[in-house]
C-alpha positions in Angstrom: 38.3 15.9 30.6 38.9 16.9 27.0 36.4 16.3 24.2 37.9 14.7 21.3 35.0 14.6 18.5 33.8 18.2 18.2 29.6 18.7 19.0 26.6 17.8 15.9 25.7 20.8 13.8 22.2 22.0 14.8 19.6 22.6 12.9 19.8 26.0 14.0 23.1 26.5 11.8 21.5 25.6 8.7 18.5 28.8 9.6 21.1 31.1 9.9 22.9 30.7 6.5 19.9 31.2 4.6 19.4 33.6 2.7 17.7 36.9 3.2 16.6 36.6 -0.8 14.4 33.6 0.1 11.3 35.5 0.9 9.6 38.7 -1.3 10.8 41.8 -0.8 7.9 44.8 -2.0 10.4 47.0 -3.5 14.2 45.5 -5.1 17.9 47.5 -4.1 20.4 46.7 -5.8 22.9 46.3 -2.5 25.1 50.6 -2.0 22.8 51.4 -5.0 19.9 53.8 -3.6 17.0 53.9 -6.0 15.3 57.3 -3.8 15.4 60.8 -5.0 18.3 62.5 -2.2 18.9 65.9 -2.7 20.5 67.5 0.2 20.1 71.3 -2.0 15.8 70.0 -1.8 16.2 69.5 2.1 18.1 72.5 3.5 14.8 74.3 0.8 12.6 72.3 3.1 13.6 73.2 6.9 13.9 76.9 6.3 9.7 76.7 6.0 8.4 77.3 9.3 6.3 74.5 10.2 3.6 73.7 8.8 1.1 71.9 11.2 1.7 74.2 13.9 3.3 77.7 12.2 7.5 77.7 14.6 10.0 79.0 12.7 12.5 78.0 14.6 13.6 74.1 15.0 11.9 72.9 11.5 13.6 69.4 10.4 12.4 67.5 6.8 10.3 64.9 7.6 9.6 62.5 5.3 6.5 60.4 4.4 5.9 57.1 6.5 3.6 56.3 2.7 5.0 53.2 0.9 3.5 55.1 -2.8 6.8 58.0 -1.5 9.7 55.7 -2.1 9.0 53.9 1.7 10.4 50.5 2.6 11.7 49.0 5.9 14.9 50.3 6.9 14.2 53.1 3.8 13.5 56.3 4.3 10.9 58.0 1.4 12.2 60.1 -1.4 13.4 63.5 -0.3 11.1 65.2 -2.2 7.7 63.9 0.1 9.2 65.9 3.0 7.4 68.4 4.5 8.4 70.8 7.6 7.7 70.2 11.0 8.8 71.5 14.0 11.0 69.7 16.5 11.2 68.8 20.6 11.2 71.9 22.5 11.9 72.8 25.9 8.5 70.5 27.2 6.8 70.5 24.4 7.4 67.1 22.1 7.5 68.3 19.3 5.0 67.9 15.5 7.5 66.0 13.7 7.6 63.5 17.0 4.1 63.5 16.8 4.1 62.9 13.1 5.9 59.6 13.5 4.6 58.4 16.4 0.6 58.2 15.5 -0.2 58.7 18.8 -2.9 61.8 18.3 -4.0 60.5 14.9 -5.0 57.3 12.9 -3.8 55.8 10.0 -6.0 57.8 7.4 -6.1 61.2 9.1 -2.1 60.8 9.5 -2.1 60.2 5.7 -3.9 63.1 4.3 -2.2 65.4 6.8 1.2 63.8 5.0 -0.8 64.6 1.4 -1.6 68.1 2.5 1.4 69.3 3.7 3.7 67.7 1.0 1.8 69.6 -1.7 1.6 72.3 0.6 5.0 72.4 0.7 6.3 72.2 -3.2 3.6 74.9 -3.4 5.1 77.2 -1.4 8.3 76.9 -2.3 7.2 77.3 -6.4 5.9 80.8 -4.6 9.1 82.1 -3.2 10.6 81.3 -6.5 12.8 78.6 -4.3 11.0 75.7 -6.4 11.1 76.3 -10.5 8.2 76.1 -12.1 6.5 74.6 -15.4 2.7 76.1 -16.7 1.2 72.1 -15.7 1.4 72.9 -11.4 -2.1 74.1 -10.1 -2.4 76.7 -8.0 -6.0 75.9 -6.5 -6.7 72.5 -4.6 -9.9 70.8 -3.3 -9.5 68.8 0.1 -10.4 65.4 -2.4 -7.6 66.3 -4.5 -4.4 65.9 -2.1 -3.5 62.6 -2.4 -3.2 62.9 -6.2 -1.7 66.2 -6.3 1.0 65.5 -3.1 2.0 61.8 -6.1 2.0 64.2 -9.6 4.5 66.7 -7.2 6.8 64.6 -5.9 7.3 63.0 -9.3 7.5 65.8 -10.8 10.3 66.6 -8.5 11.9 63.6 -8.9 11.6 63.8 -12.8 13.3 67.1 -12.8 10.3 69.1 -14.3 10.6 70.9 -11.3 14.0 72.2 -10.0 15.9 73.9 -7.5 16.3 78.0 -8.1 20.2 77.6 -6.9 20.2 82.0 -6.7 
């Protein structure tokens, strides 16, 4: 028996046809254009450092921050300027990068403080080695309560070009 009239459309089809722009987004990105700072050269510098959490020299990865103020949003990584060197998985060991991202060992406030401190340490280590060319306004001594502001300030300096990668 063949059907002569097509089936009626249900309400489910109209839900699929709704535009995804109906709900407001926190950060609006134009399709195909990234407004987040990206640099493969900077990530290579970060990967060349030892793990900032445990000090391992092998298998270091550039771990991006998971904070919204660093540019993280749904489906997008944070700015490359907010990367820190953390070790990857090794034999019978999870690695610092995975333990930070999965969040089993730290709560939200501890993870945020950890990220801020290690972003600052990474940028200061690169400046100290001469791999980042720094101006006079980069402080050398930082107290524990200033890591959040310093991390935001240093990331903004890298993104604006005030801290430049030394090409030598």
